[in-house]
Structures are given as structure tokens and as C-alpha cells.
N, C-alpha and C positions, 0 to 999 in steps of 0.2 A: 578370358584374361586369366581365369584360375588355372586352366590346363597349360597355358603358356608358362605360369609361375612354376608349376610342378615340373614341368619338362626341363625347365633351365635350372632348376634345384637339382635335379638329377645329373644334369651335364656338370654343374658346378662341383658336385661330390665326386665327380670322376677323376679330378685332379689333385684332391687331397692326399691320397696315398703317395704321390710323388713328393711330398714334403718330408717324407722320411728321410730322404736323403741329407736334409738340413738339421734333423733332430737328433738321429740316431748316432750313438757313439759306441762302437764295438767294445771299447774298454769299460764302459760303464756297467756296474752291477745290475742296473734296471734295463739293460738293452733287450733282453728276450721280452720283458713286459711291454716295452714300447712296441716291438714287432707285433706281438700278439694283439695289442689294441688296434694298431693299423689294419691287421688281417681281419679283425672282427668288423671294424668300420668299412673295409672294402666288400665284405661279404654282405653286410647290411645294405649297403648302398647298391649292390648288385641285385638284391631281391627287391629293393624300392623301384628300381628302373624296370625290373622284370614285372612288377605289379602295375606299374603305369602303362607298359607296353601290352600286357595281356589282359588285365582286368578292366583298366580305364579306357582302354582302346586308343591311347595317345600314340599315334605313329608318325609323329613329325620328326624331323631331322635331329633336334636336340636329344630326343628321347632315344633314337636309333644309335646315334653316336655314343651317348652315356652308355647304354646297354652293351655295345661293343668293347668299349674300353673297360667296363666292369667285368665283362666276360674274360677278357685277357688277364685283369687282375686275379680273379677266382682261379683261372686255369693256372696261373703261375704259383699261387699258393697251394693248390692241390699237387702240383708237380714238384714243388721244391720243398714243401713241408709235410703234407699229410701222407701222400703215397711212399715216400722213403721211410717213414716211421712204421709202416705196416709190415714191413719184412722183419 
């Protein structure tokens, strides 16, 4: 029961970064802070799903889907925000 709740929590947090489309206003002075907050949340959620998959041994479908979605989020953050700033 506990493992099922943990894996479903990881899956539920996979869809939270999509709510930035409803909250973010590019004209707002705090737009960068909102995006940074969402990036931090997506990265923390990725590490949570990775922890469940690797250390807790949860290999159910919810955890695998959550890890896949979070991997896409983190890859998009790295490709669009982090790597362009390194040059």
C-alpha cells in the first residue's frame, strides 16, 4: 500500500510542470522567478522518481512513466536553459 502511494505521488508530480502554461505571464516582472521555481520542482521530482526506482526498487508502471516524463523535463531544462548559458 505504501509503495503504491509513493509511486502514484511520483506520477502525480510529473504533470505539475505543465501548469506553467496557465500561470506564466511573459510580461510579468516575476516571470523568471516562476520559471526557476518550476525548474527546481521538476528537477526535485525527477530525483524523487529516480530514488524510488533505484533505491526503493519500485519498478511498477506508475514509477516508470513518472521517471520517463521527469527525464524529458530535465533534458528540456538542460538543453534550453543550462547548456546555452555555458557558452
